[in-house]
Structures are given as C-alpha cells and as structure tokens.
PLY file of the C-alpha trace (Angstrom):
ply
format ascii 1.0
element vertex 314
property float x
property float y
property float z
element edge 313
property int vertex1
property int vertex2
end_header
68.65 112.11 46.18
71.91 110.26 46.76
71.79 107.79 49.63
74.08 108.46 52.56
76.55 105.75 53.56
77.24 104.43 57.05
80.76 105.31 58.20
82.24 102.04 59.47
80.76 100.96 62.81
79.84 104.54 63.78
76.38 106.10 63.70
77.57 108.70 61.17
76.02 108.68 57.69
77.93 110.49 54.96
77.71 111.51 51.32
79.91 109.38 49.01
82.21 112.33 48.26
83.95 114.12 51.11
84.67 117.79 50.40
88.29 118.63 51.14
88.75 121.80 53.13
92.49 122.20 52.55
91.90 125.06 50.08
89.67 127.13 52.39
91.58 130.16 53.61
94.41 129.34 51.22
93.70 129.27 47.46
89.99 129.91 48.11
89.18 133.03 50.11
86.21 133.19 52.47
83.71 134.22 49.80
84.82 131.47 47.41
84.87 128.92 50.24
81.31 129.79 51.30
80.15 129.44 47.68
81.77 126.01 47.33
80.36 124.80 50.65
76.89 126.10 49.72
76.97 124.33 46.35
78.23 121.07 47.88
75.44 121.02 50.47
72.82 122.05 47.90
73.79 118.95 45.88
73.22 116.71 48.91
76.77 116.70 50.31
77.25 116.58 54.07
80.84 115.39 54.73
83.47 118.13 55.08
87.10 117.23 55.77
89.63 119.60 57.30
92.57 119.63 59.73
93.84 122.00 62.39
97.03 122.63 60.36
95.19 123.76 57.18
96.68 125.90 55.85
99.73 126.89 57.85
101.87 126.71 54.70
100.05 129.62 53.03
101.67 133.08 53.07
100.75 134.86 56.28
98.86 131.85 57.64
99.50 130.19 61.00
97.21 127.14 60.84
93.50 126.85 61.59
92.39 129.02 58.67
90.27 126.27 57.12
88.51 125.42 60.39
87.85 129.12 60.98
86.26 129.54 57.54
84.12 126.43 58.04
83.10 127.64 61.50
82.00 131.02 60.12
80.05 129.27 57.35
78.30 126.94 59.82
77.33 129.93 61.95
76.11 131.94 58.95
74.00 129.07 57.61
72.80 127.69 60.97
73.20 124.18 59.57
75.60 122.52 62.02
73.32 119.51 62.59
73.17 118.80 58.84
76.92 118.54 58.26
79.47 115.92 59.32
82.73 117.69 60.16
86.00 115.74 60.19
89.19 117.34 61.41
92.65 116.16 62.49
95.29 116.56 65.18
99.12 116.44 65.36
100.41 118.96 62.80
99.28 122.43 63.92
102.42 124.51 64.66
101.18 125.20 68.20
99.81 121.69 68.82
102.30 119.23 67.42
102.27 115.54 68.22
99.98 112.97 69.77
100.72 113.23 73.46
97.52 113.02 75.51
97.62 116.62 76.74
98.27 117.93 73.25
95.42 115.92 71.69
93.00 117.40 74.21
94.29 120.97 73.89
94.25 120.74 70.08
90.68 119.42 70.12
89.55 122.37 72.25
91.28 124.78 69.83
89.57 123.10 66.85
86.19 123.29 68.59
86.67 127.03 69.15
87.61 127.68 65.52
84.75 125.55 64.22
82.33 127.24 66.61
80.86 123.92 67.72
80.77 121.80 70.85
81.46 118.49 69.12
83.72 117.19 66.33
81.96 114.43 64.37
85.10 112.59 63.24
88.52 113.25 64.77
91.60 111.81 63.05
95.16 111.43 64.23
96.74 113.22 61.26
100.23 111.66 61.27
101.08 108.86 63.63
103.84 109.47 66.18
105.36 106.00 66.71
107.25 107.03 69.85
103.94 107.72 71.63
102.33 104.50 72.95
99.01 103.65 71.29
97.62 103.33 74.82
98.22 107.04 75.43
96.72 108.10 72.10
93.62 105.94 72.33
93.17 106.84 75.99
93.13 110.56 75.16
90.74 110.07 72.24
88.46 107.95 74.43
88.39 110.74 77.03
87.27 113.18 74.32
84.49 110.81 73.23
83.34 110.29 76.81
83.36 114.08 77.34
81.06 114.50 74.33
83.63 116.53 72.41
84.14 113.90 69.69
81.62 111.46 68.20
83.94 109.07 66.35
87.68 108.64 65.79
89.88 107.78 62.82
93.54 107.52 61.85
95.55 108.83 58.92
99.15 108.23 57.83
99.66 105.23 60.10
101.36 101.87 59.59
99.43 98.61 59.48
101.19 97.48 62.65
100.35 100.60 64.66
96.78 100.59 63.38
96.30 96.97 64.44
97.88 97.63 67.83
95.51 100.57 68.34
92.47 98.49 67.45
93.59 95.64 69.69
94.04 98.00 72.65
90.60 99.57 72.09
88.99 96.13 71.96
90.87 94.83 74.99
90.06 97.84 77.18
86.63 98.56 75.69
87.65 102.09 74.69
86.79 104.24 71.66
87.87 102.42 68.49
88.91 103.78 65.13
86.03 103.60 62.64
87.74 105.32 59.70
91.10 105.41 58.00
92.32 108.23 55.78
95.05 106.84 53.50
96.90 108.37 50.56
95.29 106.43 47.70
94.51 106.99 44.03
95.06 105.51 40.57
98.71 106.58 40.45
99.44 105.81 44.10
98.14 102.38 44.98
100.94 100.96 47.11
100.36 103.72 49.68
97.26 101.78 50.76
96.89 98.40 49.06
98.53 95.57 50.97
98.89 95.22 54.76
97.17 98.54 55.64
94.12 97.77 53.52
94.08 94.23 54.92
93.78 95.60 58.46
90.97 97.91 57.34
89.09 95.00 55.75
89.41 92.80 58.84
88.44 95.62 61.21
85.52 96.92 59.15
87.04 100.38 58.82
85.77 102.90 56.28
88.54 104.30 54.07
88.27 107.98 53.17
91.26 108.48 50.82
93.06 111.79 50.45
94.89 112.89 47.27
92.03 111.06 45.53
92.80 113.03 42.35
96.59 113.09 42.82
96.68 116.88 43.43
94.62 117.41 40.27
96.53 115.13 37.88
93.57 112.76 37.62
91.28 115.54 36.39
93.00 115.23 33.01
94.01 118.89 32.83
97.72 118.05 32.98
98.92 117.09 29.49
102.28 117.18 27.70
103.04 120.75 26.67
100.35 122.34 28.85
100.82 124.76 31.73
98.33 124.70 34.59
97.88 127.67 36.91
97.61 125.89 40.25
99.41 125.97 43.58
99.71 122.19 43.24
100.84 122.07 39.60
104.37 120.92 40.35
103.23 117.93 42.38
100.54 116.92 39.91
102.68 117.47 36.83
105.33 114.98 37.92
102.99 112.09 37.10
103.22 113.03 33.40
106.87 112.01 33.51
106.03 108.42 34.43
104.88 105.67 32.10
102.17 104.70 34.55
100.86 108.25 34.72
100.54 108.40 30.93
98.93 104.94 30.81
96.38 105.92 33.43
95.49 109.12 31.56
94.97 107.12 28.38
92.69 104.63 30.13
90.74 107.41 31.85
90.22 109.13 28.49
88.76 105.95 26.99
86.45 105.15 29.88
85.31 108.77 30.23
84.44 108.96 26.52
82.56 105.66 26.65
80.58 106.67 29.73
80.02 110.31 28.78
81.63 111.35 32.05
84.34 113.74 33.18
87.80 112.25 33.69
87.83 113.31 37.36
84.50 111.57 37.92
85.84 108.32 36.45
89.00 108.48 38.58
86.92 108.97 41.73
84.49 106.21 40.71
87.38 103.73 40.34
88.53 104.67 43.84
85.02 104.42 45.29
84.75 100.88 43.90
87.83 99.62 45.76
87.51 97.47 48.90
86.84 99.50 52.09
86.64 102.86 50.26
83.54 104.74 51.36
84.02 108.36 50.31
87.05 109.76 48.46
88.12 113.28 49.45
88.40 115.94 46.75
88.63 119.70 47.08
87.26 122.45 44.87
88.62 125.98 44.76
85.65 127.20 42.72
82.01 126.19 42.31
82.74 125.32 38.66
85.07 122.51 39.78
82.38 120.81 41.89
80.03 119.06 39.39
82.69 116.61 38.16
83.43 115.65 41.77
79.82 115.34 42.90
78.98 113.16 39.89
80.87 110.24 41.48
77.75 109.64 43.57
75.85 108.66 40.41
78.52 106.86 38.35
78.98 103.12 38.72
81.72 101.75 36.48
81.37 98.36 34.78
83.67 95.47 35.62
85.33 96.07 32.24
85.89 99.76 33.03
87.37 98.92 36.41
89.65 96.23 34.96
90.92 98.61 32.29
91.84 101.26 34.86
93.29 98.77 37.33
95.52 97.29 34.63
96.70 100.71 33.45
97.57 101.72 37.00
99.49 98.56 37.88
0 1
1 2
2 3
3 4
4 5
5 6
6 7
7 8
8 9
9 10
10 11
11 12
12 13
13 14
14 15
15 16
16 17
17 18
18 19
19 20
20 21
21 22
22 23
23 24
24 25
25 26
26 27
27 28
28 29
29 30
30 31
31 32
32 33
33 34
34 35
35 36
36 37
37 38
38 39
39 40
40 41
41 42
42 43
43 44
44 45
45 46
46 47
47 48
48 49
49 50
50 51
51 52
52 53
53 54
54 55
55 56
56 57
57 58
58 59
59 60
60 61
61 62
62 63
63 64
64 65
65 66
66 67
67 68
68 69
69 70
70 71
71 72
72 73
73 74
74 75
75 76
76 77
77 78
78 79
79 80
80 81
81 82
82 83
83 84
84 85
85 86
86 87
87 88
88 89
89 90
90 91
91 92
92 93
93 94
94 95
95 96
96 97
97 98
98 99
99 100
100 101
101 102
102 103
103 104
104 105
105 106
106 107
107 108
108 109
109 110
110 111
111 112
112 113
113 114
114 115
115 116
116 117
117 118
118 119
119 120
120 121
121 122
122 123
123 124
124 125
125 126
126 127
127 128
128 129
129 130
130 131
131 132
132 133
133 134
134 135
135 136
136 137
137 138
138 139
139 140
140 141
141 142
142 143
143 144
144 145
145 146
146 147
147 148
148 149
149 150
150 151
151 152
152 153
153 154
154 155
155 156
156 157
157 158
158 159
159 160
160 161
161 162
162 163
163 164
164 165
165 166
166 167
167 168
168 169
169 170
170 171
171 172
172 173
173 174
174 175
175 176
176 177
177 178
178 179
179 180
180 181
181 182
182 183
183 184
184 185
185 186
186 187
187 188
188 189
189 190
190 191
191 192
192 193
193 194
194 195
195 196
196 197
197 198
198 199
199 200
200 201
201 202
202 203
203 204
204 205
205 206
206 207
207 208
208 209
209 210
210 211
211 212
212 213
213 214
214 215
215 216
216 217
217 218
218 219
219 220
220 221
221 222
222 223
223 224
224 225
225 226
226 227
227 228
228 229
229 230
230 231
231 232
232 233
233 234
234 235
235 236
236 237
237 238
238 239
239 240
240 241
241 242
242 243
243 244
244 245
245 246
246 247
247 248
248 249
249 250
250 251
251 252
252 253
253 254
254 255
255 256
256 257
257 258
258 259
259 260
260 261
261 262
262 263
263 264
264 265
265 266
266 267
267 268
268 269
269 270
270 271
271 272
272 273
273 274
274 275
275 276
276 277
277 278
278 279
279 280
280 281
281 282
282 283
283 284
284 285
285 286
286 287
287 288
288 289
289 290
290 291
291 292
292 293
293 294
294 295
295 296
296 297
297 298
298 299
299 300
300 301
301 302
302 303
303 304
304 305
305 306
306 307
307 308
308 309
309 310
310 311
311 312
312 313
C-alpha cells in the first residue's frame, strides 16, 4: 500500500499522483469517468483535481461539467470521506475573477455541483493582480472559518504576489496557502524553477504541478511521422519540433528501458523528485491509461537517471 503524503502544513494526506479531472465531462463521458475514478481509488489513489471551469471549452458545455461528474460519482460510491477533492476559482464563465463576493459565490456553486459541504483544497486558478491580496485571502479565510474549505492553494501566480499573500496571511493570522499548482514538466521548467519555486521552498508549500506530461507528449506516443488521435495532439506535438523535446524523448527512452518502466512513469518520477513537488497531476481518459500514471508511486529514479533527464531537459 502506497504511503500517503502530507500536503504542506495542512492536515490533508494525499496519494503521490493527483488524478486530473479536466477530461471528465469532456473527452471522457460519465461512464468512462466513473470507471477511471473507480480504478484510481482501487489502486490507493485519493487526490482528485478539478476546477469550476472544466470543461467550458467543450462543445455544448458551460463549465462545471467535471465537478458535476465527480459529485455524481461521490454520491454513487458513498466515499466522500475517503477522497481529497481539489477545485479552483476564477475562470468559470459565470464566476470570473477573484473579487471576494465572486470567490464565495463560486465556492457555493462548486459545493452544489460536487454534492458536498466542504472543499478539501481550494485554489485560486489564475491570479488577478488588480485585486489586492488582502481581499483574496480575506475571502478564502472566511470560507475556511465557515467550514466550506479545509485548505487553500494558488495556481498561475507570480512569485511576488505569492509572497505578498503569504506575508499578509502570517501578519493577520489568516488562512495561508499550503499548496501551489504550477505549470511544470520536463519540457517546461522555467515556468516554475527560479523565484516561484524559491518562494515555495521557503514557505514550505507543496507543489502539485499541472501539465505534468506536457499534454501527453511525455508519454512517448508522439513521434516523428506519427498521428495521435487526441483533443490535445496539437499542443503536445509542438514539442517534437524543438531540439529539447527530442532530447528529452531520447533520454526518457533510455531510462525507461533501463528501469523496465513506461515512459510516462519515468517523466512523472523525475517531476516527483524535484524540490517541493509532492504529487504531479495527470489525467486519464480511459482505465487503460491509468497504470503508467499510478506506477509513479513505486518508481524511485537513481541519481544517474535524474541527472540524465535534467541534462536533456536543460
């Protein structure tokens, strides 16, 4: 049984792979989504990541589809207390921004869709620099005090705004970010490494990176001359055009062969070994895609493996 990991300074304990819910109600219908969630939990997983906007971009969708699917699954399985649910605020078409009133209204809407009375981890999805951190943190603190949110996190935020938020929380003794969700993977390191990661280290934040597999590129299925049937193929395929992308694939191939592991597992294991990273996020449209993701919990790369991948991705 894989040990659960403590999420920053919170009392939440999570599986070392967070299951991305962006595909639920989009490329995975309700039946597929339930199957993936069932398989993830059966393997010991307990950390499901979604957002109120998922997946407003899908044909006929309006936002909230993912939360609705997850809420129906929680109700059908009667397992709410066994699962850590993370969701986000600021991008839903009807609840845009980080004004205090909007944060609270969006949280209530998420709670209704999820069919629960408390969100375990609530992220600000995209920072809104024109809104004072005092207003944002104040609203999040009110939600925590009301028992509607257990812990708070930030995503897509600058190092300066993150530090200012932490400083305000400490000064006023209000709810404090415990987690950070950055864009971070082997072909996108400068989106996290540097000042943002430095703040996370100093503050003891747990990083839960999104795009952990670069929209599928780091699964190894994108190769010169191949066509992949995926809604994200265009975004993932662009990495093949870069020298770094090809170098990283080559290094992943070598390490995966040496360790008898899937390429996706190796890519996630490199990420999991980086400072502050607690649980990479990866999504699965089908149950068959899950084993390679879940295997990160049991794969520890050697220093040589890590150095090889780090060098290739520089």
